[in-house]
C-alpha positions as CSV (number, residue, x, y, z in Angstrom):
1,M,12.1,-62.3,-38.0
2,K,11.8,-59.2,-40.4
3,I,8.8,-57.3,-39.8
4,T,6.9,-54.3,-41.5
5,F,3.5,-53.3,-42.3
6,T,1.8,-52.3,-45.3
7,T,1.0,-48.2,-45.7
8,L,-2.3,-49.4,-46.7
9,A,-3.2,-49.4,-43.0
10,Y,-2.8,-45.5,-43.1
11,P,-4.3,-44.0,-46.4
12,H,-5.1,-40.8,-44.2
13,L,-1.9,-40.2,-43.3
14,K,1.0,-38.5,-45.2
15,L,4.3,-40.4,-46.1
16,E,6.2,-38.7,-43.1
17,E,3.7,-39.6,-40.7
18,V,3.7,-43.0,-41.9
19,L,7.5,-43.5,-41.9
20,E,7.4,-42.1,-38.2
21,R,4.8,-44.8,-37.2
22,A,7.5,-47.2,-38.2
23,K,9.9,-45.6,-36.1
24,R,7.3,-45.6,-33.0
25,F,6.8,-49.6,-33.4
26,G,10.6,-50.2,-33.5
27,L,10.4,-51.5,-37.3
28,D,13.0,-50.7,-39.5
29,A,11.1,-50.7,-43.1
30,I,7.8,-50.3,-44.5
31,E,6.2,-52.0,-47.5
32,L,5.3,-49.1,-49.5
33,R,1.9,-48.8,-51.8
34,V,2.7,-47.1,-55.2
35,A,-0.5,-46.6,-56.9
36,D,-2.1,-44.2,-59.5
37,D,-4.0,-42.6,-56.9
38,G,-1.0,-41.3,-55.1
39,I,-1.9,-43.1,-51.6
40,H,0.9,-42.9,-50.8
41,L,3.0,-42.8,-54.0
42,K,2.5,-42.8,-57.6
43,P,4.1,-44.8,-60.3
44,H,6.7,-42.4,-61.7
45,Y,10.4,-42.8,-62.4
46,P,12.5,-40.9,-61.9
47,I,11.2,-40.6,-58.2
48,D,10.4,-37.0,-57.0
49,R,14.0,-36.0,-55.2
50,K,11.4,-34.8,-52.2
51,V,10.0,-38.2,-51.7
52,L,13.7,-39.8,-51.6
53,K,14.9,-37.2,-49.1
54,I,12.0,-37.9,-46.7
55,I,12.6,-41.5,-46.5
56,E,16.3,-41.2,-46.1
57,E,16.1,-38.6,-43.4
58,S,13.6,-40.8,-41.9
59,G,16.0,-43.8,-41.6
60,I,13.2,-46.2,-42.6
61,K,14.0,-48.8,-45.4
62,I,11.6,-49.5,-48.0
63,A,11.0,-53.2,-47.8
64,S,9.0,-53.9,-50.9
65,I,6.9,-51.9,-53.5
66,A,3.0,-52.8,-53.2
67,G,2.2,-52.1,-57.3
68,Y,-0.7,-52.9,-59.2
69,A,0.5,-54.3,-62.3
70,R,-1.3,-57.3,-63.5
71,F,-1.3,-59.6,-66.6
72,S,-4.7,-61.3,-67.4
73,M,-6.4,-59.2,-69.5
74,L,-7.2,-60.0,-72.8
75,D,-6.3,-56.5,-74.7
76,I,-2.6,-57.1,-75.5
77,N,-2.2,-53.3,-75.4
78,E,-3.2,-53.1,-71.9
79,R,-0.9,-56.1,-71.0
80,I,2.0,-53.9,-72.4
81,R,1.0,-50.7,-70.6
82,N,1.2,-53.0,-67.4
83,E,4.4,-54.4,-68.3
84,E,5.7,-50.7,-68.7
85,L,4.0,-49.8,-65.2
86,L,6.0,-53.1,-63.8
87,K,9.5,-51.5,-65.5
88,T,8.4,-48.5,-63.7
89,L,8.2,-50.2,-60.4
90,I,11.3,-52.1,-60.8
91,L,13.4,-48.9,-61.4
92,M,11.7,-47.5,-58.4
93,A,12.1,-50.6,-56.1
94,E,16.0,-50.4,-57.1
95,E,16.4,-46.9,-56.2
96,F,14.6,-47.2,-52.9
97,G,16.9,-50.3,-52.2
98,A,13.9,-52.5,-52.2
99,R,14.3,-56.0,-53.1
100,I,10.6,-56.8,-54.0
101,V,8.0,-55.4,-56.5
102,R,4.6,-57.0,-55.5
103,T,2.6,-57.8,-58.7
104,Y,-1.0,-59.3,-59.4
105,A,-2.3,-62.0,-62.1
106,G,-5.8,-60.5,-62.1
107,K,-9.1,-61.8,-62.8
108,F,-9.3,-64.5,-65.4
109,P,-11.5,-63.1,-68.2
110,D,-11.6,-66.5,-69.9
111,S,-10.2,-69.9,-69.3
112,V,-7.7,-70.8,-66.5
113,E,-5.2,-72.2,-69.3
114,N,-5.4,-68.9,-71.7
115,S,-5.2,-66.6,-68.8
116,I,-2.2,-68.2,-67.2
117,N,-0.3,-68.4,-70.7
118,R,-0.8,-64.7,-70.7
119,I,0.3,-64.2,-67.3
120,A,3.4,-66.2,-67.8
121,E,4.3,-64.7,-71.3
122,S,4.2,-60.9,-69.7
123,M,5.9,-62.0,-66.5
124,N,8.7,-64.2,-68.0
125,R,9.1,-61.3,-70.5
126,L,10.2,-59.3,-67.4
127,A,12.4,-61.6,-65.7
128,D,15.8,-60.5,-67.2
129,F,14.8,-56.9,-66.6
130,A,14.3,-57.6,-62.8
131,D,17.7,-59.5,-62.4
132,T,19.4,-56.6,-64.2
133,H,18.1,-54.3,-61.5
134,S,18.7,-56.8,-58.7
135,V,14.8,-56.8,-58.1
136,Y,12.5,-59.8,-57.3
137,I,9.0,-59.7,-59.0
138,A,6.7,-61.3,-56.4
139,I,3.1,-62.5,-57.6
140,E,0.6,-62.3,-54.9
141,T,-1.5,-65.3,-53.7
142,H,-4.6,-63.3,-54.6
143,D,-7.7,-63.2,-56.9
144,E,-7.6,-66.4,-58.8
145,L,-4.5,-67.3,-57.3
146,T,-5.7,-68.3,-54.3
147,K,-6.5,-71.6,-55.2
148,L,-3.5,-74.0,-55.0
149,E,-4.3,-75.9,-58.2
150,T,-4.4,-72.9,-60.5
151,L,-1.4,-71.2,-58.5
152,L,0.8,-74.4,-59.1
153,K,-0.3,-74.5,-63.3
154,L,1.0,-70.8,-63.4
155,L,4.2,-71.6,-61.3
156,N,5.1,-74.3,-63.7
157,K,5.0,-71.9,-66.7
158,L,6.7,-69.2,-65.1
159,S,10.5,-68.6,-64.8
160,S,12.0,-69.5,-61.6
161,R,13.4,-65.9,-61.1
162,I,9.6,-65.1,-60.3
163,K,8.9,-65.3,-57.0
164,I,6.0,-65.7,-54.5
165,L,4.1,-62.9,-52.3
166,Y,2.5,-65.3,-49.5
167,D,-1.0,-64.3,-48.3
168,A,-2.0,-67.2,-46.3
169,A,-5.1,-65.5,-45.1
170,N,-6.4,-65.1,-48.9
171,M,-5.9,-68.7,-49.7
172,I,-7.5,-69.9,-46.2
173,M,-10.5,-67.3,-47.4
174,A,-10.5,-69.6,-50.4
175,G,-10.9,-72.9,-48.8
176,E,-6.9,-74.0,-49.0
177,K,-4.8,-74.9,-45.8
178,H,-1.6,-73.8,-45.0
179,E,0.1,-76.7,-44.4
180,E,-0.8,-78.0,-47.7
181,V,0.2,-75.0,-49.5
182,F,3.5,-74.1,-48.1
183,P,5.4,-77.4,-49.3
184,H,4.3,-76.3,-52.7
185,I,5.9,-72.7,-52.8
186,V,8.2,-72.7,-50.1
187,N,11.1,-72.3,-52.5
188,R,9.8,-69.5,-54.1
189,L,8.8,-67.2,-51.1
190,V,10.2,-63.8,-50.7
191,H,7.6,-61.4,-49.1
192,I,4.6,-62.7,-46.5
193,H,1.4,-60.9,-45.9
194,I,0.1,-61.6,-42.3
195,K,-3.8,-60.9,-41.3
196,D,-6.1,-62.6,-39.3
197,F,-9.9,-63.0,-39.8
198,V,-13.2,-64.5,-39.1
199,M,-16.1,-65.2,-41.0
200,E,-19.5,-63.3,-40.1
201,E,-22.7,-63.5,-42.2
202,G,-20.5,-64.7,-45.3
203,R,-18.3,-61.6,-44.7
204,R,-14.5,-61.8,-43.8
205,V,-14.0,-59.5,-40.8
206,F,-10.6,-58.8,-40.0
207,V,-9.6,-59.2,-36.3
208,R,-6.5,-58.9,-34.1
209,P,-3.8,-61.6,-34.1
210,G,-4.8,-65.1,-33.0
211,K,-8.7,-64.6,-32.5
212,G,-9.4,-65.7,-36.1
213,V,-8.5,-68.6,-38.2
214,V,-5.3,-67.8,-39.9
215,P,-2.6,-70.1,-37.8
216,I,0.0,-67.3,-37.9
217,C,2.2,-69.1,-35.5
218,K,2.3,-72.4,-37.6
219,I,3.0,-70.1,-40.5
220,V,5.8,-68.0,-38.6
221,K,7.3,-71.4,-37.3
222,D,7.6,-72.8,-40.5
223,L,9.1,-69.6,-42.0
224,K,11.6,-70.0,-39.3
225,T,12.5,-73.8,-40.1
226,V,13.0,-73.2,-43.6
227,G,15.5,-70.3,-42.9
228,Y,13.4,-67.6,-44.5
229,Q,15.3,-64.3,-44.6
230,G,12.4,-62.1,-46.1
231,Y,10.0,-59.7,-44.4
232,I,6.5,-60.4,-42.6
233,S,4.4,-57.8,-43.7
234,I,1.2,-57.1,-41.3
235,E,-1.6,-56.0,-43.9
236,W,-4.1,-54.0,-42.0
237,E,-6.0,-52.6,-44.8
238,K,-7.6,-49.6,-43.5
239,M,-7.4,-48.3,-46.9
240,W,-10.3,-50.9,-48.2
241,H,-12.2,-51.8,-44.7
242,P,-12.3,-48.0,-42.8
243,D,-14.2,-49.6,-40.4
244,I,-11.8,-51.9,-38.7
245,E,-9.7,-51.1,-35.6
246,D,-7.3,-48.1,-35.5
247,P,-4.0,-49.3,-36.8
248,D,-1.8,-47.8,-34.1
249,I,-3.7,-50.1,-31.9
250,V,-3.8,-53.2,-33.8
251,I,-0.3,-53.1,-35.8
252,P,1.8,-53.3,-32.4
253,L,-0.5,-56.4,-31.1
254,Y,0.8,-58.2,-34.6
255,I,4.2,-57.3,-33.9
256,E,4.0,-58.7,-30.5
257,Y,2.2,-61.8,-31.4
258,I,4.5,-62.5,-34.4
259,D,7.4,-61.8,-32.1
260,K,6.1,-64.3,-29.7
261,C,5.5,-67.1,-32.4
262,Y,8.8,-66.8,-33.4
263,R,10.6,-67.2,-30.1
264,C,8.0,-70.0,-28.9
């Protein structure tokens, strides 16, 4: 089982230091966040040669590009801007040797049907471009797509070449169950986010693996059963939740836990 982690865990560190963490943890890749704030890299192509050199010299691969393109908005010009952003991310992924570019649906500003039509139109328009550059576009189960019914409506309109980044915790938070979701999306899975949580006073609190409500071992075993070949990415979001435990402590615990689940 291939394991990585998202650089969201280390917003306070430089890219070189994050790559060093991957080596320290015995991993061969990171999931690289690429956003306008430049933590840890801005979406710009061609890629700065200094960045390419830092990654090459580290010996660590880029498992996926965590981009922030989204396509549900009403404004056609904003959707076109996001299509251009996704093209940039695809080109970056190709140069890094990454197979995956993560994208979102975004919040739905009007009806589910209208929003899905806009998302599908934009994403399907980019399917050929991604194919040409040997990159998968993977839409995350996030925002409105944490509900299985809505996700399936979108998948029915998306090209089969558009894949899924499955975040079970997000869907569980929305009231779904892994065992009910998994059979519907298994054929499109190319990347997995893993995190565990509990609910405290109506708020989601992220916890160590096995201490929350996410059936991590069941997810890992299901992936093993179907011969999943992609990465499981530990999504310890220190970027958005600065009060959670130190990733230097928690990420190794997740690596050990996932490995144990796989071997059982």
